[in-house]
N, C-alpha and C positions, 0 to 999 in steps of 0.2 A: 504494500500500500504506500502511495506517495504522500509527501508532507501535506499537500493540500487536502487530500481525501481524509487523512487522519484528523486534521483540524476541523473539517466539516463534520466528521463523526463526533468529535468532542463537543462541538457547538450544538449538535442535535441531541445530546445526552441530557435528559431532564435533570438527573441528579447533579450534573456539573452546573447547569444553569441555576438550579435551586441553591447550590452552595455559594455561588457567586452572589446571588441575591441576598442570601443570609449574611454574607460578609459585609455587604454594603449597608444592610439594615443595622448590623452591629455598630458600624461606624457612625451612622446617624444617631443611634441610641447613645453612643459615647458623647457625641456633641450635645444632644438634648439633655443628658444627665450630668453634664459637667457644671462645675461651679463657675461663677463669673471670672474668678482669678485663674482658672485652669486653661490658660491660653495654649500651653504646650499640648494638652490632651486633645483639644479641638483641632489644632494644627496637624497633629499626627493622624487623627481620624480623617481629616480633609485630604491629606496627602495619600492615605490609603485608598480613599474613594477615587481620587484622580488616577492613581496607579491601576486600579482595577478597571476603570473606564478606558484607560489608554490600552491596557492589555486586550480587553475585549474588542476594541476598535481595530487593533492590529490583527488579531486573529480573524475577525470578520473580513478585513481587507484581503488577507491571504486567501481565505476561503472563496471570496468573490472575485479574485483576480481574473478568472476566465470571463466573467460577465463584463468587467471593465475593458479587457482587451477586445471582446466582441463589439462593444459599443464604440470603441475608439476607431475600429476599422470601418464601421458604418458611417462615421463622420467624414472620413477621408473618402 
């Protein structure tokens, strides 16, 4: 199985998607439950959310690279 197919497989796995969603929810809970002076806690949670979103965007772009290539050829 090639890299793209493996990534598509992972992105279509409900348990993986659920775990990602749980991670983000935990980060939002950290932000919501932090004290006003806990700037570092909120910043760390925010950075984790951004990292997860960046990772998911990257994986989705690799999985969709064929679609992007097909569309680029239609433009030309």
